[in-house]
Residue, then its C-alpha position, 0 to 999 in steps of 0.5 A: m419870828t422870835k419865840k414868845v416869852q412871858i414877863g409877868n403880865r406881859w408877853i414879848g417876842g413872837g410878833c407882840p408889840i415892842a416893849i419900852q424898858s428903862m432902869l431905876n438909877v436911885p441908890a439901892q439902899d434908898v427903898a422909898g426913892n426907888v419906889a417913887q421913881a418906879k411909879a414915875l417911870e410907869a406913869a411916863g409909859c415905861e412897860i418893863l422896869r429894871v432895878a439893880v440888886p447888888t446885894r442880898e439886902a437889896v432884894r427887899l427892893v423887889e417886894a417894895i417896888k412890885r407893891e406899887i407898880s403894875i408893870p413887870l419888874v426885872a432884877d439886874i444881878h451880877f456874880d452872886y447866884r444867891i441874889a437871883l434865887d432870893c429875887v425869884s422867891a421875892g416874886v420878881d418877874k424876870i432876871r438879868l444875869n450872865p450864867g457864866n459869871i455866877g460861879g460854876e455849873d451847880h449855881v447855874r443849875q439852881v438858878a435855872q431850876a428856880c426860874k423855870q419853876a417860878g416861870v421867870p425868864i432870864r435875859i442874858g446881857v452881853n456888852s463889850g466889857s463882859v465878853e470872855r477872854e478866850i472869845l476876845a482872843k479869838y476875834q481880837g476884840p469885842t467884835p459883833q461876832a464876839l458879842v453874839e458868840s458870848a451871848l449864845y455861850h451863856a444861853q447854852l449854859l441854861e439850855k443844858y438844864d432845859f431852860s429856854d425862856i431866854v432873852l438876849s442882848m448884845k449891846s455895844s457903845s459903837v452904833p455900827g457894832t451894835i447893829a451888826a451884832y443884832r443882825l448876826a444874832a437875829a440870823q442865828t437864834s429865835y430868842p427874843l432880842h432886847l435892843g439898846v446902844t450901851e453907854a450911849g451918852t447924854a440926853r442929846m448924843g445918847l438919843v442920836k446914837s440910840a435912834i440910829g442904832i435901835g431905829s435901824l434894827l427896828c426898820d429891819g424887823i429886829g427887836d422885841t424890847i428896847r431901852v434908850s440908855l441915857t446919862a439923864d433922868p430915866v423918864e427921858e429914856v422912856r420918852a425917847a423910846g416912844e419917839i423912836l418907836r413912832a418914828c419907825g412906824k412901830r407904835e401909834g401916836v401923834e407924828l409931828v412934822s414941821c418945816p425948818t423955816c426960811g426967809r418966807t417965814q413971817i411968824d414965830l414958827i420955831a416957838l409955835a412948833q415947840k408949843v405944839e410938840t409939848a401940848l401933844a406929848g401925851c396924845q395917843k391919837p394916830l394923827k399926823v400934824a404939820v406945822m409949816g412956815c408959809i402959805v405958799n408951800g405949807p399945805g402942799e408939802a404937808r398934804e399927807a398930814d391929817i391936820g396942820i397950819a401954815g404961817g402967813k404975815g401975822e396969821a396962819l392957815l388951818f388946813k386938813k388933808g392939804i385943803p385950806v379951812a380958815k385963817y386965824p391970827e397968829e396969837e390964836i392959831l395954837d388954841v385953834l389947832l389943839r381944839e381941832i385935834e381934840q375933836f378929831 
């Protein structure tokens, strides 16, 4: 089990619930736009929020955003240690930086001491493009072993100054490489691990790669926070992360199962399943809902569902725990199903 680390009003690691993270993508100079997006992400279910702070002027984002949200805020910082110190002074809840990239031991010492005094943890984020040259040469590329060695090297720079509120990430755009790196890290360290497949791609391909990479690790019992990195609206990252957690049995909520349809299907099941999915998007009830194509096998195939429907010719059968309840016309079944779920 990993170490527990506090990030603002939330704990991660040590068996705490796995947290969903996302990142703002509004230009840093647009303070109002960042604040608006931060509020939208919190409303969508984001539980830890990261913002890029590329300059000392951009530190103003920290106070502006924190005034409007209640979830922890992480400052993403590269190279300039002064930005880290400024963000800590501004009240940020967590820093993301690599200590080896901020200019020498004295800078590392100052950041470690400031973060320790303020109770601000640091996430060390390594990816294939940030591994040190000597480590790349040792492993002949950004291999999983190279990613882990780089992350632990940066951790040691902080440990030298008695700082241990550390979170690690070793992301790769390669799904197998990401999985291998995190498995190696989990065997070598007790620091909490932030999972993600970096540069995963667009909403479609990025979701596929993230589901495989993050999902495999979650099913291994590895991971304390997750981010689904998509070239898309960050709200889509949050929704995808929630779906991955539910699919891996790491979070309660509605699980929708639906059949792929076949020649026996005599209702518009595809449209019906999509409407059910949309209607239940915000439902947090721990229910398994089935939308099946035919009465012949529907209730039997979805016997473990709490409630569901099975299509007939212009009608559908409502069933609970595999037991038929009543038949309804096709045009009424969606409302009937949603009403039954509401009363469940």
